[in-house]
N, C-alpha and C positions, 0 to 999 in steps of 0.2 A: 414438715410440710406448712407453708406460711397460711395463716388467716384469711378465709376468703373475703372478708373486710378490710384485708390490709391491701392497699393499692402502693408497691413499693417506687415504682417511676413516679406515681404524682406526686408522693411524701418526699422523695429526693426533690423534686423539681420546685414545690413549695417551699422548700427547707434551704434549697440554694436561693431562690428569690428573696426570700427575707433574709439571709444571711449578706446578699449582695446591696439590696437596700439599707439596712442596719449600718452596714460598715460604711456604704457611699455617703449616708448621712454623717457619720463620725467623722471622715475622711474629708470630704469635699464641702459639705454643707455647715454643719454648725460652725458657728464662730468663735465657741469658746474653746475649742481641744487645740490650743496652740502649742501643747506640752507634747503633742503626739504628731507623727508624719503619717499620712494617709495609707504609707505600707505598713506602718505598726499596727494599724488600727485593722487594716485588712487582715493581717497574719492573726492578730488576738480573733477577733469576730470569727475567720475562717475555721480555725483550731477549734473555737468554742462552737459553733453550728456543725463542722465535721463530727466532732464527738457526740454532738446531740443525734444525729442521724442515726450513727452508728449503735447508739444506744437504743434509740427507738426502733431500729431494722433488726438487731440481733436479738435484744432481750425483751423488748415489748410489742413484737408483732403479734402475739396470741394474748393478749393483755384482754381481760373482762369487759374493760372500756371500750374495746375494738368489737368486740363479738357483740358485745350492746350497742354498737353503732354511737359510741358517744367519745367521740374523737376530740371533739372542741374541749371535753375537758381533762384529758389524758394530756393533749398539746400544752393546755395552759397551764396544766400543773409541773410539766417536765421542762417549759421555757423559763418558767418562773424558778425553777431550782436551779437553771445553769445560770441563769443572770446572777444570782448572788456571788458566786465564786469570780465571776468576772466582774462584777463592780466590788468586790473587797480588793481584787487584785490592782485596779485602777486606781482604789482608795489608797495601798500600802506602799504601790510603786510610782503613784503619777501625782499622787495629793489631790484625788479629786475632790471638790466639795460634795458635799451632803446630794445638795440637789441634782448634782451631775449624776452621783450616783444612784438616786432614785429614778432618774430617767431613763437610766441602762436597765434598772430592773422593771420598770413600767413599761418601757419600747419594746424589748423583749416578750416580755409575759402578753402585751397585745399582740404581738406576731403570732406568739404559742395559740391564741385563742382565736387569730382571723384566719392562721394555717390550718388549725384543727376544725374549725368550722368548716371551710372549703373542702377538706377530705370527708369529713360527716354527711353534707350533703350530696357530694359526688358518690360514696359510699350508698347512701339512700336511693339514688337514682340507677346505680348499678344492680343493686339488690331489687329494686321495683321490675326492672327488665327481665331478671332471672325468674320473677315469681308473677309474673303478670297474668300467665296462664295455666298456673296451677290453682287447685280447688280446693284451698285452706281457707273458707270462710270464718273461721273461728275468733273473736278476739281474745287476746291474751296480754297478760302484764298491765301496770297500771296505767290509767288513761293520761294521754299528753295533750295539751290542748295547744292546736295550732294557733292560735290568736295571743294566748300566752307565751309562747315560743316565740314568736314575730315580735310582741312587746317587748319582751325580755331582751331578745337580742338588739333591736332599734334602742333600747333603753342605755343596754351596757355601750352601746357605739356612742352614742350622742354623750355619755357621761366620761368615755375615755378619751374621746377626742376633745370634750371640755377641759377635763384635768390635767391633758397631756400639753394642751395650748396654752393654759394658764401657765404651767411649769417653765415651756419654753419661754413664754413673754418673761416672767418672774427672772428667768436665768440670763436673758438676753438683755434685760434692764441693769440686773449687777455687773455683766460684762459690760455695759457701756459705761455704766460709773466707776468703775476700775479702770477702763481704757478709754476715755473722752477723747485723744486723738482720732478713733474711729467714726468717734460723732461729729468731729468738728471737718472731719475731711469726707465726711459722706457715705465711706465705706460700711459704716454702722448699720447706716439705715438700710442698705442694700442687702447686707449679708442677716439682716433680721426678716426683709421679705422674703428672700431667698428661702430662708429655713421656713417661714410657715408656707409659704407656697408648694414645698417640696415635702412638706408632712401632708398639706390638704391634698395633694394629687395623689400619694401613696395611700393614703385611707380613702379616699373617695376610689380609685381602681379595688381594693380589697373591698369596699362594699357594695360596689355596684357589681363585682363578682359574684358575692354572696349572694345577692339578691336574684341577680340571675339563676342562679341555680337553685334558690329557693322556687322562683315563679318557673322553672321549668319544671321541677319536681310535684308543684302543685298543678298545674297543665297537664300532665301525662298522668296523673292519679286523676281527676275530672274526665279526661278523654277515656282516659279505659272504661270510667263506670258509665260515661255516655254511650259510649260503644256497646255496650254490655245491655244497656236500658234499649237501644235501638233494636239489638237482637230479640230483646222481649216483646217489643211494640209490633215487630216482625212475625211475633207466633212461637218463637225458640222458647217457651214458657220454662225450658230447663237451664236458662241461663242465669248465672248467679253475677253478682257485682263483686269485682274483686276488694277484698280490706287488706291496705298495704300497712296502715298503723292502727293503733287504739287510740283514735284522736275523733275531732266532729265528724271528718269524713266517714272514718272506719266506723263510726256508731253510726249514722245515717245508712251507710252501704248494708251493715247488720238487720238493721231494720228493715231495710227494703228488702232484704233474702229473706226474712223472717216471713216479711208481707206474700213474697214470690212462692214461699216456700206452703203456705196457706192454699194462696190460688191456686198453686199445681195440683193440691189435693183436691179443692174442689172442682178441677176441672177433671181431674183422671175419674173422680166420682159421677161428674155427668158423661164423659164419655164412655164408663163403662154401662151409664144406663142406657147412653145412647145405643152401643152396641148391640146390649141385648134387645132392645126392641127393634134393631135391624134383623139380628136373629130369629128373631120371635114371627115378625111380620114374614121374611123370605121362607120359614119352616111353614106357614100357614100357606105360602104359595105353593112350596113345594109337595103338601101334601094334596093337592088337586093335580099337579102334574109332574111324573115321574121324572120328565126331565130338566125341570126346573134348579133341583138341589145343584146338581154338578155345573149345569148352566149360568148358574148364576156366580159360581166361584170363578168360573174361566172367562166370561165377561168381564167382571171388576178388574181382574189380572190385565186382558187387553187393553180396557180403557185407561189404566193407570201406565201401562207403558207405552200408549200413543201418546198421552198427555205429557207425559216426563219427556219426549222426544220434542214435542213442539215447545216446551218452556223454554228451550236455549234458545229461540226465537223472539226477538225485539218485540215482534208484534203479539207476543202471547205471552212476555215475562210478566207482565204486569197482572196477568190474571191468574195462571199458571203457577201459582207460588206453590212451593212444598206443603204449605199446610192445607190449600185448595186442592190439589191432586190428591192427599191422603183423605181430606172431607168427599172427594169425587170416589175414590176407590171403597170408602165406607158406604156410601150412598146407592153407589151403582147396583147392588143386588136388590132394591125396591122396584128396578123398572119395569118388572112385570106383575107386582102385586096385585094389581088390578084384576088377574085373571082368575083370582078366586070369587069373582062375580061373574063369570061365564059359566052356563052351564055346564055338566059333563057330557053331555050328547055332542056338545060344539068343540069343546076345550079337547076332547080324548079321542075325537073322529078320526080314526084310520084314513080316510080317504079325503077328497077334495071338497072343501066348504062351497056349498052354494052361495049365490050372491045374497041371499037373507041370512044365511049363518055367519059369513063375512062381515055383515055389518052390523052383528051381534058381536062378533070378536071384535072389530075394531072400539067399541065401546072400552075395553080393558084400561088403554092408557086414561081415559076422564075418570073411571072408577077408582083406580089407584090414586089418582090427583086428589079428586073429592075425600078419599078417606085421610089421606095426609092432610087436608086442608082441615077436616074436622080434630085431627092431632093438634094442627096448629092453632086453630080457636081455642081449644083447651088449654094448651101448653105455652102459649106465646108463641110468636116469630123467633125463630132462629135459622143458621145459616145451613144446618143439616136438613130440617124439615121443607126448607126451601128448596135446596137442591135436589132433593131425595123427590119431591114434587114436581121439580122442572124436569128431571130425567124419565120420570114416570110418564108424564104427559108429551113430551116431544122427541121420544125417542124412534117413532114412527113418521115423523114428518120427513119429507126429500126435499133435496137441494132446489129442484125445479120447481117445488109447490104443488106437488099432485101427490103428498102425502096426508095423513090424518093425524088427528083428528082436528085439526084449525088449518090445514092447507099452509102452514109457513113456509116461505121461501128464503133460500140464500142464506144469509148472517141473519137473519130474521129468526133463525132457530138458535136458539144457545148452545155455545159450543159444546155443553154437556150432552145434549141431546145428539148433537152430529158425532159425536165420539162413540155414544151408546150405539146408533147406528150401524155403523161398520163392524163394532165388537159384536153385536146382536145378531145381525146377518151371517158374519164369518161363524161364528160357532152354532149357528142351524144349521148352515151347510155341511161343514165337516163332521159332523154328528147325525147319529141315526134316529130318525124319528118313526113315529106310527105311522106315519105317511109317506116315508123316503128312506132311502139308503142313504150312507154319508158319504160325500164326496171326499176327493182326495185335495189337498192342500192348492195344486195346480189350477183346478177344476174353480174353486172357490175363489180363487184369486182372480182368474179369468171372470167369472161373474160380476164380482167389485170392481173389476176395471170396466166392465162394460157399464156399470152404473154410474162412472165418475161423470159428473157435471149434472146428473140428472138424477139419482137417488142419493149419491155422497158429495159431502165437500171435496173438489179435488186436493186442496191441500192437504185434507186427512188423509185421502186414498196415497197421496205422495209417501205422508210419514209411514201409513200399513207398510208402503211396498219398501222404505226405508229399513224397517225393522219386521220384517216379516218371518225372520228367523227366531225372533221374539215370541211372535205368535204358535210358530210350530212347535218351539221347546215348552211354553205353557200347554199347549193341547198334549204333548206327547206326555208331560210331567203328569196331567190328571187324568190321562188314559192307565197309566201305568200305576195310579194310585187306585183306578177302579179295578182291576185287573188283580191287584195283591188282595184288596178288601173280597173283592168276588172270591178268589181261592180260598181266603180266609173263613169266608162264609161256608162253603162247600167242605173245606176240613171239618169245621166244628157239627155241621150236619151228617158228614160221614162216621165221625166219633159217637152222635148220639144213637144213629143205627147200628 
């Protein structure tokens, strides 16, 4: 099985290009090779590069340098070693001068470095696509500086290009001295210019390709990290930045991930404290009203279901984000916390309240909001306390402005209060209370429809109708839990007796 870092088709393509460019230079461009025909050069170079590819494909596809994504080093060495017998062959059979043999060695080594660098960068890009969504955020291996790599690569290209052009210039000068007739008839100058132009264009194409691949890789890494940071800013605190390599970008991503780990730990601690506070305050309300315990669990489920449905529409997407819906769900149990300030003779009265008693009962939204305001004053303002206070204060407001305590109207009522209004009324209708029997779902639904546009926001009523089966399922789930708990209590009592 071939190594996953080895791309056989691309390797063949680059070797073929290198062989054709090298052979074309020797057979058609270089003015010095008069002792060889173009077909001879193409035969020699084609044989050499074919053997090169076969060696690379058969024996070196699983080499450690490929596994470590160091193709440039492997191909540079391989091309250099292959150039030596070719240069020796030309020296012995065609009496090449030393500078011509040196140019063969240098030229092939340069093609090896350029081809290997392209393979290396392509491999890194391919590897990036495969590992972008993996959650392996640990740095490994020795740190490789991006700046250092780029500096070395550019310096090597400049030095190689300078040396190669100097050698070409020296060779062409020597050739013109030995063949003055080419200088006199002008063909020499044309040949020299053609050679310089060919080398410049060839190396330029390779350099542009390498720089484009390098820029593509860096851009992908930066965009991937940017996407991760955007998710974090949108509330997904569990997201971490991908670490692709142990370099400056990887080091910054690792430090950012460490910071996010610490932030998540602190946030989890704050959330735990918040949840404990909610449970404690809800339990306090439950201690005053036997119905409150199950009621707060059901209503928070209803509110979340309605908010989740509405979040798919453009009008509500900006506010009803997953984090806001979760906060709404957590804060909903505190909507009736103000009932702790209502006297038992009114709160637990089995019959209908008098006008005076109802006026006292109507104070519970403000009692709850004031209590939460005191907590906010001591603990500082935060989204949890603000939303809990908002729900407590506005869940008895009505769409037409006839609600209490502040007679808010329409969209002047916060959406949290409008959502809780339907959830609160629906649950009160389908559950048995000291003053009434439980209504079936259809009867509760009819009462809510009757209040559409007067008591309730019509848009939220439509959402209720769209997901009414979820309301039925939530109610059934808690009835089942209540039956199981009652059966368990009865069983324990029978065992004790």
